[in-house]
C-alpha positions, 0 to 999 in steps of 0.5 A, spaced: 552 150 796 558 154 793 557 162 794 554 165 788 556 173 785 552 178 790 545 178 787 542 184 784 535 184 780 536 182 773 533 187 767 526 182 766 525 185 774 527 193 773 523 194 766 517 191 769 516 193 777 514 199 780 520 202 783 521 204 789 526 208 792 531 205 794 531 200 788 538 199 784 538 202 777 532 207 778 532 212 772 529 219 774 521 220 771 521 226 766 514 229 766 512 229 758 511 237 757 504 236 753 501 233 758 497 237 760 494 239 754 493 232 752 489 232 759 485 239 758 483 237 750 481 230 753 476 233 758 473 239 754 470 232 749 469 229 756 467 235 760 458 233 760 459 225 760 464 226 767 459 231 770 453 226 769 456 220 773 459 226 779 452 228 779 450 221 782 457 221 786 458 222 794 458 229 795 465 230 797 466 227 791 461 231 787 462 238 790 471 236 790 470 234 783 466 239 780 470 245 783 476 241 778 473 242 772 471 249 773 478 251 774 480 250 782 485 245 782 484 241 789 488 234 789 482 230 791 478 232 785 483 232 781 484 225 782 476 223 782 476 226 775 482 222 772 478 216 775 472 217 772 476 219 765 476 210 764 468 211 763 468 213 755 463 213 749 469 210 745 475 207 745 479 213 749 487 214 749 491 211 755 492 218 759 494 214 765 501 218 765 498 224 762 495 225 767 499 224 773 505 228 769 500 234 768 499 234 776 507 234 777 508 240 772 502 245 774 501 242 781 508 239 784 510 232 787 504 233 794 498 235 789 500 228 785 501 224 791 493 226 793 490 226 788 494 219 787 491 216 793 484 219 791 484 215 784 487 209 788 481 209 793 475 211 789 470 206 786 465 208 781 460 201 780 454 206 781 456 212 783 462 215 785 465 214 793 470 213 797 471 204 796 469 200 802 472 194 804 469 188 800 466 192 795 469 191 789 471 197 784 468 196 777 474 195 773 478 202 773 484 198 778 489 198 773 489 204 770 488 207 776 495 203 779 497 206 773 496 212 775 499 212 781 505 208 779 507 213 775 507 219 781 511 213 785 516 212 780 517 219 780 518 219 788 522 214 788 528 218 785 525 224 788 530 228 792 530 226 799 526 233 802 521 232 797 520 225 799 520 227 805 515 233 804 510 227 801 511 223 806 509 226 811 503 231 807 501 222 806 501 221 813 494 226 814 490 221 809 491 216 813 486 218 818 479 216 815 478 210 809 482 204 809 483 204 802 486 211 802 491 208 807 493 203 802 495 208 797 499 212 802 502 205 803 502 204 794 505 211 794 510 210 800 512 203 801 517 205 804 515 206 811 514 198 813 511 200 819 505 203 816 505 197 810 504 192 816 499 196 819 495 196 813 496 189 811 493 187 818 487 191 817 485 188 810 486 182 811 482 183 818 475 184 811 474 180 805 477 185 800 481 183 794 483 190 790 485 193 797 490 186 797 492 187 790 494 194 791 498 192 797 502 187 794 505 193 790 507 195 797 510 188 801 518 188 803 519 183 809 517 177 807 512 177 814 508 182 810 505 178 804 503 171 808 498 176 811 495 178 805 495 172 802 489 169 803 485 175 800 489 176 794 484 175 788 487 171 782 486 175 776 490 179 771 490 185 777 494 181 782 499 176 780 502 179 774 509 180 771 509 187 775 507 185 781 512 179 781 517 183 778 515 189 783 516 184 790 522 180 787 525 188 787 523 189 793 525 183 797 531 180 793 532 173 795 527 175 801 522 173 796 523 166 796 518 163 800 513 168 796 515 165 789 514 159 792 507 162 794 506 163 787 508 155 784 504 152 789 497 157 789 491 152 786 489 158 781 494 161 779 495 162 771 500 157 767 503 163 765 505 167 772 508 159 775 513 159 770 515 166 771 515 164 779 519 157 778 524 162 773 526 168 777 526 163 784 533 159 780 534 166 779 535 168 786 542 166 790 543 162 795 541 155 798 533 157 800 531 158 793 535 151 791 532 148 797 524 150 796 525 148 788 527 141 790 522 140 796 517 141 790 522 137 785 516 130 785 510 136 787 504 137 782 509 142 779 516 138 778 516 139 770 517 145 770 521 145 778 526 140 776 529 144 769 530 150 773 533 146 779 539 143 774 540 150 771 540 152 778 546 147 779 550 148 773 550 155 775 552 155 781 559 154 779 560 147 782 565 142 777 561 138 772 562 130 773 564 126 767 562 120 766 569 117 767 570 119 773 563 117 775 562 111 780 556 108 783 556 114 789 554 118 784 548 115 782 542 114 785 541 108 789 537 105 785 541 104 779 547 103 782 545 098 787 538 094 782 534 090 787 533 085 781 540 083 780 541 081 788 539 075 790 532 074 792 529 070 797 522 067 795 515 070 800 508 069 798 505 076 801 502 074 808 493 074 807 489 075 813 481 074 812 475 077 816 479 082 818 475 089 818 474 097 821 466 098 823 467 104 827 462 110 826 463 116 823 465 121 828 469 129 828 474 134 830 476 141 829 483 144 829 482 151 834 478 156 832 477 151 825 470 151 825 469 158 826 473 160 821 469 155 816 462 158 819 465 165 816 468 163 810 462 164 805 460 170 809 456 174 804 450 181 806 445 176 809 438 179 810 432 178 816 428 175 811 421 173 816 419 166 817 414 166 812 420 166 806 423 161 808 418 157 810 416 159 801 424 157 801 424 150 803 419 149 799 422 151 793 428 145 796 424 139 796 421 141 789 428 142 786 426 149 784 431 152 787 438 152 783 445 149 786 447 156 789 441 157 792 440 151 795 447 152 798 445 158 800 439 156 803 442 151 807 447 155 811 442 161 812 435 158 814 434 156 821 436 150 824 430 147 824 428 148 817 435 146 814 437 140 817 431 135 815 434 136 808 440 136 808 441 129 809 438 127 802 442 133 798 445 132 792 449 137 791 451 141 785 459 141 783 460 148 781 464 152 786 464 146 791 470 149 794 466 155 796 460 152 800 462 145 803 466 148 808 461 153 811 456 147 811 460 141 814 461 147 819 454 148 821 450 141 819 458 138 822 455 130 822 448 131 819 452 134 813 456 128 811 453 123 806 453 130 802 460 132 803 462 124 802 457 124 796 460 131 791 467 129 794 467 123 791 464 126 784 470 132 784 475 130 789 479 136 787 474 142 789 470 138 795 475 133 798 478 138 803 471 139 806 472 132 808 478 134 813 475 135 821 471 127 819 473 121 820 470 114 818 473 108 815 469 110 808 472 115 808 479 112 810 478 108 803 477 114 799 483 117 801 488 112 800 485 112 793 485 118 792 492 119 795 494 113 791 491 115 785 489 123 783 495 128 783 492 134 784 488 131 791 495 128 793 496 133 799 489 134 801 489 126 801 496 126 805 493 132 810 487 128 812 491 121 813 497 124 817 489 128 821 487 121 822 492 117 822 490 112 828 483 111 824 487 110 818 490 105 820 485 101 823 481 102 817 487 101 812 491 095 815 485 090 814 486 091 806 494 090 806 492 084 808 488 082 804 489 077 797 493 080 792 489 087 788 489 094 787 485 095 793 491 092 797 497 095 793 494 102 796 493 100 802 500 098 803 502 105 800 498 108 804 501 105 811 508 107 808 506 114 807 504 114 813 510 111 817 514 115 812 511 121 815 514 120 822 507 116 824 509 110 824 507 108 831 500 110 829 500 105 824 504 099 829 498 101 834 492 100 830 495 092 827 496 091 833 489 092 835 488 087 831 493 081 834 500 080 834 500 076 829 497 082 825 501 087 828 508 082 826 505 082 818 504 090 818 511 091 821 514 086 815 510 090 811 512 097 813 520 094 814 520 093 806 523 098 801 517 100 795 524 100 790 524 091 793 517 090 791 518 087 784 514 083 780 516 075 781 520 073 775 523 079 771 522 081 764 527 080 760 529 085 755 526 085 748 531 084 742 529 091 739 532 095 746 539 098 745 540 103 750 547 104 747 543 107 742 538 111 745 540 119 747 543 120 752 541 122 760 544 128 764 544 127 770 543 134 774 550 134 776 552 134 769 554 127 766 551 123 762 548 115 765 552 110 763 550 105 758 549 100 764 544 104 768 539 107 761 538 099 761 535 099 767 532 106 767 529 100 761 528 095 765 523 100 771 519 102 765 518 094 763 515 092 770 511 099 770 504 100 768 502 107 768 497 105 774 502 102 777 509 105 775 515 102 780 517 105 786 525 106 783 523 112 777 522 117 783 529 116 784 531 117 776 527 123 776 529 126 782 537 125 779 536 127 772 534 131 766 528 132 765 528 132 758 533 127 757 528 122 759 522 125 755 528 123 749 530 117 751 522 115 751 520 118 745 527 113 744 524 107 746 517 107 744 520 108 736 524 103 736 517 098 739 514 101 734 519 099 728 519 092 731 512 091 730 509 094 736 509 087 739 503 088 745 507 083 750 511 090 749 506 095 750 510 098 757 514 102 751 507 107 750 507 107 757 513 110 758 511 116 754 507 117 760 512 116 766 516 120 762 514 124 757 513 132 757 510 137 752 514 135 746 512 128 746 505 130 747 506 134 740 509 128 737 504 122 739 499 126 738 498 126 730 501 118 731 494 117 735 490 121 731 492 115 725 493 108 729 484 108 728 485 108 720 491 103 721 487 098 725 490 100 731 485 102 735 486 099 742 494 102 741 491 109 740 485 109 747 493 107 750 496 113 748 490 117 750 492 114 757 499 116 756 497 123 754 493 123 761 498 122 765 503 127 762 498 131 765 501 138 763 496 144 760 499 141 753 497 134 754 490 136 756 489 141 751 491 136 745 487 130 749 481 136 748 482 137 741 482 129 739 476 129 743 472 134 738 476 133 732 479 126 730 476 123 724 474 116 728 469 117 732 471 112 736 476 115 738 473 121 739 468 117 745 475 115 748 478 121 747 472 124 751 471 119 756 478 121 759 477 128 758 471 127 762 475 124 767 480 129 768 476 134 769 471 130 774 478 130 779 479 136 778 472 139 779 470 141 773 466 139 767 469 137 760 468 145 758 470 148 764 476 144 763 477 146 755 477 154 758 483 153 763 487 150 758 488 155 753 495 157 752 497 163 753 503 162 749 508 167 753 504 174 751 505 180 757 498 180 760 495 186 754 495 180 749 501 182 744 509 180 744 514 185 743 519 183 739 526 187 740 531 186 733 536 192 737 535 197 731 527 196 731 522 193 735 515 190 733 508 188 736 504 182 734 498 182 736 491 179 733 486 179 728 479 178 728 481 169 727 487 170 731 491 171 725 498 173 729 498 182 726 505 185 726 506 192 727 512 197 727 514 201 732 510 206 729 504 203 728 503 201 721 501 194 719 507 189 716 504 184 710 509 179 715 515 180 720 522 181 717 527 178 717 533 180 721 537 185 716 545 187 717 542 194 721 540 189 726 542 186 733 545 179 731 545 177 739 537 178 739 534 180 731 536 171 730 531 169 736 527 174 736 525 171 729 525 165 731 519 166 736 515 169 731 515 163 726 514 158 733 508 163 735 505 162 729 506 155 729 502 154 736 498 160 735 495 155 729 494 149 733 489 152 738 485 158 734 480 154 730 478 151 736 477 157 740 473 159 735 468 153 735 468 153 742 465 160 742 461 159 737 459 153 741 457 156 746 453 161 744 448 156 740 448 151 747 447 159 751 452 155 756 453 161 761 460 163 766 460 166 773 462 173 772 468 171 776 469 166 770 469 170 766 474 176 768 478 170 770 479 166 764 477 170 758 478 178 759 483 176 763 487 172 758 491 174 754 490 171 747 482 170 748 481 177 750 482 178 742 476 174 741 471 176 747 473 183 744 469 182 738 463 179 741 456 181 744 455 178 750 449 177 755 449 178 763 443 175 766 443 176 773 436 178 778 434 183 774 434 181 768 438 180 762 442 186 759 447 186 753 455 188 753 462 188 749 469 189 752 473 195 750 480 196 748 481 198 755 477 191 757 472 195 761 464 194 759 460 198 754 452 197 753 449 198 746 449 206 747 456 205 748 454 208 755 459 204 760 455 198 764 458 194 770 458 188 771 455 185 778 459 180 782 453 175 783 450 175 775 453 171 769 455 171 763 455 168 756 455 169 748 449 174 745 445 169 740 442 173 735 436 171 737 436 174 743 439 180 742 432 183 739 431 190 738 438 191 740 440 187 734 440 193 730 445 198 735 449 193 736 450 192 728 452 200 727 456 200 734 460 195 731 461 197 724 462 204 727 468 201 730 470 197 724 470 190 729 470 184 725 467 178 728 471 171 729 465 168 727 457 171 723 454 172 730 451 179 729 448 178 722 448 171 723 443 167 719 437 167 723 430 162 721 422 161 725 419 154 723 415 155 717 406 153 719 407 145 719 413 145 722 411 147 729 410 140 730 417 137 730 418 135 722 422 141 718 417 139 711 422 145 707 428 140 706 423 134 704 424 132 697 431 136 697 437 133 693 444 133 695 451 131 693 452 125 699 459 128 698 457 134 701 452 131 706 458 129 710 459 136 711 454 135 717 460 130 721 464 137 722 458 140 725 456 135 729 451 130 726 453 122 727 452 117 721 448 111 723 452 104 723 452 101 716 445 096 715 444 091 710 448 092 704 453 097 707 448 103 707 447 109 711 440 113 710 441 117 718 445 122 720 443 125 728 445 131 732 445 130 739 442 138 740 443 142 746 436 142 750 436 134 750 433 134 742 435 130 736 435 131 730 435 126 725 436 127 718 433 120 713 436 121 706 435 115 700 439 111 697 443 112 703 450 112 702 454 107 701 459 106 707 466 106 703 464 108 697 461 115 697 460 117 690 458 110 688 451 113 690 453 121 689 446 124 689 441 123 696 434 125 696 432 127 703 426 124 706 425 127 712 427 131 718 424 131 725 426 134 731 425 129 737 421 129 742 417 134 739 413 140 743 416 146 744 423 146 741 427 153 744 427 159 738 435 157 737 436 151 736 431 150 732 435 156 728 441 152 728 438 146 726 435 149 719 442 153 719 445 147 718 441 143 713 440 149 709 448 150 709 449 143 705 442 142 702 441 150 700 
């Protein structure tokens, strides 16, 4: 690789980092002169509340905090009070910087550093106390880090004498609590020896908060891996600030850290994009090598454009098409195998082979011990009678899925072992409990593990790694060939159990042609490519020399040479020379002859069985160009009448398409059913699944929810369910993870820089963009760039806003509908999911703050809202916390009881507008004659036919047309499984709604009748009142 200029941190790193001593371009921190006055005014207002909380705190912190409020200023007290300042009754101002500045101005750097240690090292779930490992704080860590980060930035630019004095003083804080030690490393991260010691100490705990704090301190490639497994994936851990801080500290040595962020399964999409971009910005061969290693992986559509950018930046001379030779083309384009003369061959089939070995289990050194403790939590010494009672509840099906997993993990083995044989585990959180149960019961647990792995391979397949059986081998071969999300686990299993895999798959690879044979062949070739060909050959030899020869011949075939017996001729509508040019990563465009070869490869490919040579094309060519090429091919196919024999042109979009392809294809899919093209529409859905990006799945989900054609909605719903199951999720859980962040910052806003002026974009209750100027004044719209604005910045900022408005329109209505449906359907989220998917989401948080939520745990049900700083408050506007073992739901007014009036007043006092009717929602109770399930209030009402169709937008479906083409019934399946059936007369005439303009309600019934859920009943009546009232 050609050497690049010496690397200096880009502007994005310098802006986003928490600086450390030695960072490039450090600006001195000048404390705000009136900081102490700001803090004093705030504390005077909050004095009683802070003292009340201190009264419940640990003695030393209570004494120090009270003394600080009384004017005896000690560092511990200052830090304790600053931490408690986050427990506001109102949406308090952000005083992180004023607290730090007041300490620096009034007491000096040593005091400020020691107070910062305290604010980082305490927690306050029920009382203020020093943090113990594994005890997560109440959501104040972000504010604490901003206070301490301000002090750290001051120290980074301080004199050598001041820095040495602070470093020495902080040494005294490293004797007691681990949280205090970590805090000292945060403030003076240049002591690499201390940082390394702290990393090892935190790694020995299950603490995620402390690991996140240490992420701001690491500076060597060896420190990060120590804490990587502890880090939590939420808005406090992997953020633009931590990324910038790590890169600032490590420089080019951060390449492997960034690669880990790219690979992390739970990484937020925006952070994965930033990691790819930053990795591409680092100099040297290592970053490029790491990117190329991921060019065919799960995130290839992010990585390949970055590779192209690196190669362009590396100062290599671009190759012109005139100078392009076959040597520069990928082999499959330089020498296409279908142009060579081929000898006719027939696949070798050997009947009667099988592998019937019994299941076995084998552990790697230390693996079983790690798995046994992987679900470690606080355990209690329950009496034997309690365990007997739990076993009875297990057998009766009265334990929740999580309760079942806990029982099998903790109960005496003699009670648990008989139950595991017939257990069918829950899907949720499978990756958390399957390793511990696999390690405890080994082969006895295998049936249960296989069951959940088949249902949710993305999360549960990993628990099968120590187990070996022919059944597992067939599963792994299937996943290796078919599921990108599970391929890494399947490959690891196949490598680990290569001999058994070979003995199982050899019979399938020599079976009659079909999908099972193709999967087995592909898997055996994959094993051979990893250096295990000898094991495959040895496995084949156990079936005899003839089989061994057949398998050796199979392995000798290059997959690129596997072609259909007769190659298709190019259709007349294909003219590759007229399509957009496709560039190689070296910069030259493919010659027309090579482009024609790409068309040939697409013609012999299907979404589930792509020609192997396409991999070479994807690696060698610009991804965006390939997507544009495929779209032009698709358009030509449609212009020629969409001949069914050439439907591979639609598959080509799934094989080469990108997010822009998705945006273009989705309206076409929606329109096809109305044009008699339902089969094409279904194939288009498959193309979206094959593209597989978050944008593709978001549009797929949108079709499932809002397509006019019920059949198309059903097709899309089925595919959403399949994608979700592959990822170990329900369709609703998948939808939670598909909400784009739109490039917003972690606070949910976007800053647009015009040079001479700046604007901040936030969102209202309907997720409509709101523009604020630098004074915080709301503007009617973003102004167009003017003469005094920077011509290099302003036009791009304005275009970014225009694109944002378009993108948010695409997703806003669906997010409001999803949350309202979750309220009606009483859907619940574990607290960890709520924090990650809603609280930390930069777009959804604007809706989250405008709703009342319920928290459910063993103590009962309570209500809360989310304040501006993402902390929680109850109906009295007192701060509260969410137990990590609890679940969260959107509150329905019927569930709020007497708190409804208090919440209504709170939202009115704060002028909080809601995204949909919640607190002021119309609610209904059954009339005396309706408790049996017949809603008599509607009988005899008349309604216009066109208005009746409005029920379809609320999830109701019309029955198929009966005799005479009339539709007399509309029905809806309700969240509790009840079906509501509305009967009207004379009925809607299909295709001619206005032919019978008025309908009379004959009956409304809820089936089956019985104890009707109050929310379900109220919402059904609300739907019908909206159209018949």
